[in-house]
N, C-alpha and C positions, 0 to 999 in steps of 0.2 A: 503568619504561617502560609506556605505555599502548598498547594495540592499537587502530588506527583502520581502519575499512573505508570511510571517506568517499571518494567520487569513483571508487572502483574499478569500472570497467565501466559507469559512469553514462551513461544515455541518456535525455534528456527530449524530449517531443514536445508540440506545441501542439494543443489541441482546443477546440472550442466548449464552453463550460461551462454545466452546469445551474444553476438559480437558487440552490440551497442549498449549492453546493460551496464548500469552504474548504481552505486550506492545511493539510497534515498528514493529511488524510483519505485512505483508500483509495477508489478510484473504479472504476466499470464503464463499458464502452462502452454508450451509450444510443441511438446512431443513427450515421449516416454522419459520421465526423469529430467526434463529440460524446461527452462523458462526463458522468456524473451520480453522485450519492451512491449508495452500496450499501445495500440492505436486508439484514437478518440472513440469513446463509446464502448470499448472492450470491458468485460468483467475481469477483475483482477483477483489474483490468488494470495498476494502478500506484498511485503515491502522488502526490497533488496537491502541487506545490511552491509554487504561487501562482495567484491568480485576479485578473484585471483586465479591465475593459471587456468582459465576456462571454467571455473566453478563459481557458483554464487551461493552465499548464505542468505536465505529468505525467511523473514519472520512471517509465519502463517497463522499465528494465534496470539492473543493478548492485545494490549493497547499499544498503538503505534502512532507516531506523528507523521502526517503526510502533508505535502503541499496541496493547495486547493486553487481552483479556478472558479470565479464567480461566487455567488452566495451559497453557503452550506449552513443549514439549520442545525440546532442542537436536538438531541433525541434520536429516535430511530428514523433514519432516512435512507432512501435509495441512492447509491453512489456507483459511479463507473469511472473508468480512466478518462483523463482529459487529453491524452495524446502528447503531453509534455512531461510525463513522469509523475504527475499528481492525479488528483481526483476532482470530480465535479458532481453536482446533483444530477441524478438520472440513472438509468439502468434498471435491472431487475433485482439486484441483491441489496438487502437492508443491512445497515451497520449502525451501531450505537455511537453517536458523536457526543463526546463529553466536554470538549473545549474547542473554541473557534477563535482565531485571530484573523487579521487581514489576509495572511498568506498561508496559514497552516491550520490543521485541525488534528485533534487527537481522537482516533477511532478505535473501536474494539473490532479486531479482525474475526 
């Protein structure tokens, strides 16, 4: 049996999207009701689910799979943006990491 965290506590919100935003990236609030790509070390607000016609659906709560750079531990850890659309260890915000592979992690936003 496989463990799945999909859809648990999921909440998605629509924001105005920055020009280079793409599905699967973590993003940051860039203005009133707007999100954009994160630079390395930025705190992120969620994971982009999709972008269309200048609008982005962003998952801001629940469990989400994100790409990772470097080593990320299980449990409650500080994470920040890695500047490539994923996350890395560091920053000031703590997230619950429940699964880690070579390139991805499942975190609770």
